[in-house]
MIKOLDREN-38574 format. One record per residue (C-alpha): x, y, z. Coordinates in steps of 0.001 Angstrom, whole numbers, plus 500000, padded with zeros to 6 digits. Layout:
BEGIN
XYZ/...
# end
This chain:
BEGIN
125396321214061445/128216321849063898/127569321680067621/129044325157068148/128960328350066131/131529330779067526/130728334327066411/133759336606066252/133198340310065371/136284342132064118/136892345869064167/140334347381064717/141758344140066122/144470343284063618/146913342721066481/144673340162068180/142252338583065716/144586335780064642/145041334696068262/141281334791068808/140563332525065826/143485330202066601/142240329746070173/139122328135068679/140751326167065876/143399324620068151/140868323308070688/140767319547071223/137246319630069797/136465319809066071/132680320044065880/132709323818065539/132294326562062962/133589330112063268/131455332907061884/133864335838061662/132269339215060947/134429341969059444/132628345104060624/134201347319057918/137376347300059976/139727350164059051/142806347959059518/143689344604057929/141506342505060252/139307341485057311/142324340332055262/143596338246058147/140181336597058450/140168335758054741/143615334164055096/142441332045058021/139306330991056152/141432329876053206/143481327702055545/140589326109057489/137107325361056151/135619325790059618/136085329556059289/133440331561057395/133898335288056907/131157337868056507/132206341313055260/129616343926056220/128991346692053685/128898349354056387/129990349563059996/127278348175062291/129094348315065615/129755345376067923/126061344700068407/125258344790064706/128200342521063868/127002339983066418/123492340128065000/124875339373061543/126810336443062976/123731335001064684/121761335228061444/124473333307059569/125175330678062257/124168327052061665/125459325421064846/123231323960067523/124787326290070109/126172329824069816/129142331405071578/130291334994071265/134011335742071241/135235339300070750/138087339746068306/140638340651070966/139794337825073397/140597334104073356/139187330793074589/141166328828077163/142488325449075936/140113322536076467/137097324804076825/134925323505073989/135318319865075033/134427320765078608/131393322745077456/130218319922075194/130496317427078017/128612319676080428/125846320245077877/125473316500077393/125366315871081137/122734318609081462/120707317030078627/121330319965076282/119800322945078101/118959326328076596/121827328088078324/125254327387079819/127101329958081929/130856329803082447/133550331894084083/136168334174082608/139504335684083584/140820339147082833/144235339041081155/146480342103081118/149207343019078656/151929342194081213/150687338642081778/148718339259084951/145425337396085216/142463337678087561/139677335108087638/136230336690087936/134424336244091241/131643334395089395/133186331115090560/131384331417093904/127998331625092203/128722329037089521/129986326523092066/126731326773093985/124700326309090790/126694323519089189/125057320353090581/122024320289088298/119899322021085701/118359325236087032/116147328153086039/118264331359085971/115349333552086983/115199331664090296/118815332574091123/118945336354091275/122647336427092145/123267335581088493/122047339084087651/124925340472089722/127469339043087292/128981341329084687/126274341581081988/128276340361079018/127293338008076211/130671336259076037/130374334232079258/127523332054078042/126593329405075487/123139329731073904/121081327036072228/120389328589068868/116717327664068645/116174329211072089/118011332396071123/116167332882067857/112813332268069570/113443335248071862/113648337656068945/116217339651070904/119125341430069244/122009343665070173/121405347431069803/123925349834068340/126002351867070782/127617351254074143/126451348712076739/124852346597074033/125017343469076227/122745344666079039/119272344183077566/120392341055075703/121887339441078825/119009340115081178/116411339052078590/118219335728078198/118457335182081966/114790336032082438/113684333753079601/115762330585079922/113923327658081464/116849325234081553/120447326194082276/123643324662083599/126842326194084829/130464325315084163/132700326536086949/135710326906084715/137555329766083055/136603329594079390/136974333196078250/140311334977078500/139136338592078548/141948340807077252/142457344107079104/144049346344076486/146437349118077485/144601351461075118/141609351313072823/139050349786075198/135642351295074446/134270351239077968/137479352660079393/137522355694077128/135939359059077871/132944359376075574/129406360821075576/128273357370074408/128319356281078062/124946358036078265/123627355100076181/123339353097079379/120135354882080391/118374353640077277/119682350141077887/118108349988081352/114893351481079980/114814348448077675/115452346107080616/112577347494082663/110296347414079621/111211343718079357/110307343261083022/106910344827082315/106305342568079310/107141339475081340/105242340587084442/108332339936086579/107663339837090326/108613342716092579/111516340869094226/113303340349090914/112518343930089846/114024345270093072/117131343164092527/117638344497089006/116916348001090258/119802347646092721/122005346259089949/121205349319087838/121991351742090688/125369350138091292/126144350115087580/125569353873087382/127744354367090458/130535352263088931/130590354374085775/130639357624087740/133444356353089953/135606355503086927/137689358576086102/138312357517082489/134738356943081336/132412359940081306/134258363138080281/134786365395083298/132625368232081974/129733365815081399/129761364102084790/127280366442086521/124841365888083660/125425362122083780/124794362210087539/121529364091087004/120329361725084273/121308358692086306/119251359863089273/116349360632086937/116570357082085587/116578355751089146/113491357769090055/111729356667086865/112167352965087600/111568353140091352/108360351785092803/106928350704096131/109374348072097334/107648347426100679/106528343969099530/110137342823099135/111060340802102226/114834341105102035/115721344560100814/119098345966100020/118592349741100101/121991350138098519/124815347644098424/127477350106099574/127937353569101054/128793355158097698/125487353936096243/123537355332099200/125213358714098721/124294358561095030/120643357962095899/120375360554098640/122947363317098077/123855365910095421/126757365462093015/129256367412095117/128726364992098043/129319362039095727/132575363622094490/133748364293098050/133167360678099040/135059359424095996/138003361628096907/137986360465100518/137660356858099414/140785357237097278/142741357754100490/142051354232101713/145276352727100398/147543355322102056/145639354796105311/146096351051105031/149819351560104538/149853353653107703/148084350911109623/150533348420108212/153444350396109635/152027349590113076/150714346092112354/153885344500111044/156128345515113968/153440344138116288/153422340904114352/157207340620114582/156926341106118340/154419338233118473/156855336036116597/159472336767119234/157030335599121877/156493332401119898/160234331929119729/160166331536123507/158032328434122992/160502327054120475/163363327689122886/161421325908125644/160856322956123303/164547322867122416/165496322690126076/162971319875126603/164585317879123813/167916318165125642/166793317302129142/163542315272129006/163939311545128346/161787309822125755/158963307771127251/159123304403125474/155472303684126278/153949306958125049/152235307175121660/151029310572120374/148054310451118001/146470313078115784/143964313174112936/143393315922110359/145523318608112015/143924317987115409/140436318253113994/138901315060115296/139071311541116678/138855309003113888/140368307403110793/143436305149111000/144944306816114098/141779306084116092/141751302450114991/145369301995116110/144696303832119393/141739301574120216/143778298456119399/146615299429121785/145047297986124990/144476294678123187/147788294192121395/150184296256123546/148601297134126907/151888298561128155/151576301427125667/149397304432126374/148089306950123898/147751310728124055/146026312943121502/146799316232119836/143234317483119326/141245320720119307/139616321486122648/136187321532120990/136689317943119790/138294316544122953/134921315345124238/135010312668121535/137945310954123251/137403308134125745/137201309533129301/140574310012130929/142564310139127658/145517312518127866/145262315291125273/146524318756124367/145436321353121802/147543321690118605/148536325313119314/149008324987123063/152244325435124991/151728321975126519/152157320296123151/155924320795123355/156167318417126309/154340315672124420/156440316331121317/159572315922123416/158467312838125383/156546310603122965/158304307622121446/155761307002118675/153875309503116528/150780308470114570/148977310823112171/146945310578108963/148343313941107809/151520315756108779/152267317221112175/152917320950112222/156370322317111506/156890323031115210/157359319286115784/161058318356115634/161803314658115517/164363313456118071/166687310496117538/164809307432118718/161351308770117991/159292306826115436/156769308452113080/153974306421111452/152128308107108596/148830306248108260/147521308119105181/143735308462104962/142545306957101716/143471305328098446/144472308135096057/142451308736092920/143311312422092619/146904313612092428/148704314116095721/152057315288097030/154583316337094401/152323314977091673/149964317878092431/152545320346091109/151349319620087577/147818320751088441/147223324508088142/144303324375090577/145264321746093103/148888322828093462/147786326164094890/144932324968097035/145135321773099080/146986318488099412/145886315481101470/148707315660104021/149217319421104255/146693321678105896/144519323674103451/144797327446103576/141504329045104533/139983332486104662/136463333049105901/135879329301105888/136918328875102249/140002327243100815/142055329944099127/144657329779096418/148306330725096911/150708332169094374/153503330293092617/156259331285095043/154116330342098024/153217327087096343/156893326232095861/157577326895099537/154568324774100467/155958321803098556/159391322272100081/157825322313103542/155725319288102646/158826317276101792/160656318412104937/157757317226107070/157426313996105121/161123313319105703/160154312720109345/158178309591108440/159660306247109387/156712304192108143/153812304800105785/150729302584105634/149267301284102380/146111299294101682/147033298027098201/149946297798095762/148483300576093642/148608303009096591/152179302059097371/153185302897093809/151349306246093713/152368307443097180/156002306510096494/156484309085093738/154100311562095344/156203311599098538/159754310625097506/161193310462101023/163057307889103121/160510305699104898/159452302070104954/156138300880103554/153751298922105753/151486297155103270/149214296185106109/145811297433104979/144092300383106629/143464299988110360/140203301954110073/138893299269107705/139265296461110233/135805297351111511/134357296994108011/135944293623107382/134958292297110823/131453293823110907/128581291564111937/124851291825111357/124564293221114878/127061295964113993/125005296886110939/121808297015112986/123503299173115624/124773301602112979/121330301964111427/119816302573114847/122526305126115726/121847307133112568/118078306753112751/117532304707109580/113919303469109655/113483299706109646/112808298185106242/114028301179104233/116768301300101612/119535303606102830/121569305547100255/124846307060101433/125855310197099520/129514311029100211/131048313395097633/134615314632097640/135858318193097917/136460320380094892/138940323244094971/136488325774093544/135888328634095938/132546328285097655/131907324808096268/130409322447098851/130507319578096335/126864318662096972/126049318148093310/122881316054093487/119407317536093867/118646315301096831/115060316519097309/114172315756093697/115850312353093856/113952311340096984/110692312559095448/111320310372092397/112165307263094416/109214307620096766/108760306066100198/111017303268101299/114271305096100511/116235307342102851/119471309222102186/122431309615104526/124568312609103542/128189312718104672/130024315910103683/133772315891103026/135760316851106126/136807320148104504/133296321079103364/129799321599104695/126497320244103478/125123323687102607/121926325470103582/119632323519101231/120832320226102660/120444321496106201/116805322296105488/116228318730104274/117843317425107436/115612319655109565/112593318368107653/113632314793108391/114015313891104715/117768313400105006/119937311877107732/122985313944108664/125877311508108362/128322314254109318/127002314327112875/128932311163113778/132619311485114529/133684309021111860/132176307641108694/132136303969109762/128479303914110948/127458305517107641/129197302749105703/127605299994107768/124131301523107666/124083302132103895/122745299692101315/124155301730098429/126988304272098193/126661307235095831/129932309087095500/131961310827092859/135759310815093145/136029310299096904/138255307648098440/135149306363100247/134647304055097263/137820302134098097/136733301551101700/133101300770100937/134189298173098379/135190295959101325/131494295497102139/130798294273098590/127671296397098368/126445298374095337/128032301698094423/127152304372091871/129713306865090660/128050310235090048/130447311846087573/128668314882086166/131899316922085976/134511314217085388/136373315846082430/136659319155084266/137652317520087538/140249315314085888/141761318219083961/141838320724086830/142521318446089813/144351315635088038/143831311903088612/145964308793088499/143603306693086410/140403306977084408/137746306145086963/135006305961084369/136921303223082548/137278301136085733/134488302153088137/133300300217091205/129812299881089727/127610301872087375/128389305462086363/125731308207086219/126571311356084259/123403313237085215/120550313032087684/118154311392085252/120541308467084846/121094308256088600/117358308180089288/116803305516086645/119545303276088055/118087303465091550/114483303088090425/115083300045088194/117593298225090389/120259298365087677/122761299591090299/123025295990091531/122629294223088226/125044291920086433/127126294725084897/127423296557088206/128508293408090045/131162292610087463/132792296036087644/132584295986091444/134344292618091587/137192293857089390/137504296965091535/137695294890094729/140386292650093281/142557295675092547/142042297843095607/141144295551098532/144302293460098592/145626293885102121/142547294615104230/141917291427106175/140610292841109457/143956292692111278/145683295869110053/145801297765113375/147225294764115221/149757294248112429/150974297869112565/151408297800116352/153260294481116316/155473295446113373/156491298891114624/155753299501118278/156626296080119661/159601295369117445/161159298763118247/160232298816121953/
# end
């Protein structure tokens, strides 16, 4: 028995079927069979399948005696499948490379659930691609096993069979099949989502969904589009059989309304002469399945204006709105004709600031005693820059520090500290006057380094994931974020940039990195990685990280103070959960079901949660914090108190592991998505082969390690010791003093 049975129906796809089959056979995963179903195809698709089967025993071909349609061909494939899991792949689509291995790993981590849901991308004939918006939903679901019926947003996804993996025994137990005709996936998809008790998600593009220039069934004008009414009749009959609650019924009702509206709004689907009749039947279907929704707490009367018009107005009103709506693009172009000149005028105003700064660089002398500090693009007061700033009065009292920091964060600074906002006009004076510049990322492009000024790049962690120019090889990370360049955001989310923008970003990154005079490293490994990631002219300071001085020098009193500051109850075991950021849109990276974990461990254990500086804890975590079950480690300006207060660190691929190793306390690596993360983000070494302790691939393993004490057993201590030997070379508690003496006193 193979792990996967991939069912591939074939009808009129002679131009594409070979690519579809090859996309499965060339995967880096062999435990698969292909059940190819020739649905009496009028072209040579069946012959091509026979040729492929003769070449590879993993391909089995079924030739149907009469045409059964897409649904019937899939049913035949399911009946013939022998694999533990079933995937559907249409004959003109393909699987992305590496997909089957990633799916197999995710299934194993999820302890082989009934269902796995993945993402897809539309691929056009001219090479354009568009990733489906499902990534937002899948990212939120990915931490653990879930029940689909409890996540109604899943029902908003395109109801297709090809974006899921089904455990075969679960699928056959449902006794659900695909009907003949159009929209055959609707009843099948919603029955599966309503029935599955265990599911996991894989936030990865697996299906490459070909958008054909011609020949697409759903894009062609046909009376068969009327089949959709019967499909939703089947869905609501299923809801009746399963006694689904009114909230879920209302959600699917809204999905149905919007589906009808989408079809009517598509000019190439229902023939023009039939549209009034389709409109009438659609509204009849809506009335038939309506009920008293007053018990639904959060109601969405209609998700958009077009849907409200559909529900309340005659067909002519719907047509008028569609026509008016088609004018939006021309109107936007008209607005743009005003917007862009205004934007150019704003740039001219900004150029006044640059001219002012240029004059300052000519006439204002450099202040040899002024050091300008910044952390995370002015976003806070912490990390290595803070440690150096606080060491100044001790090692070099003649030097004074000023900060480039957001106004909202300025209250974190010691009283009386000089500071300016990153976008303020006043920053130009500090840029012109400061002798030394200290930052853990890059200063903005508006900063122009004068002769005699000295720039210290402190970095902000030992790199596991690819950084700098090394990121260019990663299709996800290269267009999203890099540790020393500011991430692009929209609506609070990191957004991707296109290839040309990405190239410019890397060019700008190198120009800004050329301003460095010194870069700080905490171990020989980091020096090696950073050197090819940022191939610029600077000198390495292998001094250790100044921010880690406090860890190395910490006393029992410091630990007690940190626990008191965070509110850790006396006598309890404190777990610190500090995950890293993932580039997926909407992903907060909180992948552990913290409530369930705490329930399993019982009293005597508390969890401190510290979100990555580019992410938030999420609403579920906030509720746990409000309930007092979790301590908000993000409320403190820097992570140091969290380190000191914690008895155990649970992280994934975050650089916190390299810092926490200095305390020689237990660590658990929670690596539920390691293959996907390593492939999409890229890493310098295999963390699972050389971890700083035990590795948990799912929550059951994590709970067991914490419950039994294995996290601090002999195996865990041995791996932690090897990790410390490699990555804690230079941190001796004197890094900040060493940096100041080496750079600021020798160049004074």
